[in-house]
C-alpha positions in Angstrom: 13.7 14.4 -6.2 11.2 13.1 -3.6 11.5 9.9 -0.5 8.2 9.7 1.5 7.5 7.7 3.8 4.8 6.5 6.4 4.4 4.1 9.4 0.4 3.1 10.3 -0.3 1.4 14.0 -3.8 0.1 15.1 -5.6 -1.4 17.8 -9.4 -2.1 18.4 -10.0 -3.4 22.0 -13.2 -4.1 23.1 -14.5 -5.6 19.9 -18.3 -7.3 21.4 -19.4 -10.2 19.9 -23.2 -10.8 20.8 -22.1 -14.0 22.7 -24.0 -13.5 26.8 -20.5 -16.0 27.6 -17.5 -13.6 26.1 -19.2 -10.4 25.8 -16.0 -8.6 23.9 -12.8 -10.0 21.8 -9.7 -8.5 22.0 -8.7 -7.4 17.9 -5.5 -8.5 17.2 -2.8 -5.4 16.7 -2.1 -4.7 13.1 1.4 -2.2 11.1 2.5 -0.7 8.0 5.0 1.1 6.6 5.8 2.2 3.4 8.9 3.8 1.9 8.5 5.5 -1.7 11.7 7.7 -3.9 9.7 9.9 -7.3 11.9 11.6 -9.7 10.4 14.0 -12.0 11.8 14.5 -15.4 13.0 18.9 -16.1 12.1 18.2 -19.7 8.8 16.3 -19.7 6.1 16.4 -16.7 6.5 12.6 -16.2 7.2 11.4 -12.4 9.0 7.8 -12.4 9.2 6.0 -8.7 9.4 3.2 -6.5 7.7 2.2 -3.8 8.3 -0.8 -1.2 5.1 -1.6 1.1 4.8 -3.3 4.0 1.5 -4.9 5.8 1.1 -7.1 9.0 -2.9 -7.4 10.1 -2.2 -9.4 13.0 1.2 -9.2 14.3 0.7 -12.0 17.1 0.1 -14.2 13.8 3.3 -15.8 12.4 2.8 -16.2 8.6 -0.2 -13.0 8.4 2.7 -10.6 6.7 2.4 -8.8 3.1 4.9 -7.1 1.0 4.7 -5.3 -2.5 7.7 -3.7 -4.1 5.8 -1.6 -7.3 8.1 0.5 -9.9 6.0 2.9 -11.9 5.3 6.6 -14.0 2.9 9.2 -13.7 2.1 11.6 -17.3 -0.3 14.6 -15.9 -2.5 14.7 -19.2 -3.4 18.6 -19.0 -2.3 21.7 -17.5 -3.2 21.9 -14.8 -2.9 18.6 -13.9 -6.3 18.1 -13.5 -6.3 14.6 -15.1 -3.0 12.4 -14.5 -2.7 9.3 -16.0 -0.3 6.1 -14.0 0.9 2.7 -14.6 2.1 0.4 -11.9 3.9 -2.6 -12.4 3.8 -4.5 -8.4 5.1 -7.2 -7.2 3.4 -8.8 -3.9 4.7 -11.5 -1.4 2.9 -13.3 1.1 4.6 -14.6 4.7 1.9 -17.8 4.5 3.9 -20.6 2.4 0.5 -21.2 1.1 0.2 -18.0 -0.9 2.0 -17.9 -4.0 3.4 -14.9 -4.9 1.7 -12.3 -7.4 3.3 -9.9 -10.2 0.3 -7.3 -12.6 0.1 -4.3 -13.9 -2.1 -1.7 -13.3 -3.4 1.4 -14.4 -5.6 3.9 -13.8 -6.6 8.0 -15.0 -6.7 10.2 -11.7 -9.0 13.3 -11.5 -7.8 15.8 -8.6 -10.3 18.9 -8.9 
């Protein structure tokens, strides 16, 4: 079993605008975090995982945030694990009422060297 997570906050101050009357603007502060749990099977080199993500690019705006829930699997294609294949089922929801949520499936071939 493995549990992971992360948190990031960002702010950029004094962004130049090119306008002589208002030479700089203040960039909004954003934050994001994610939590993930995963399990690698002992008999087979298959890893199952679930992840929750939260992103708020502008903490001052009332409806700018987004959440994502993900479940998926990663399968090594060879040994050592230079090639891995992953499949993820995700569900997005947006704080803005005008933005509908979405559900999707993604897959990718990962190359590690």
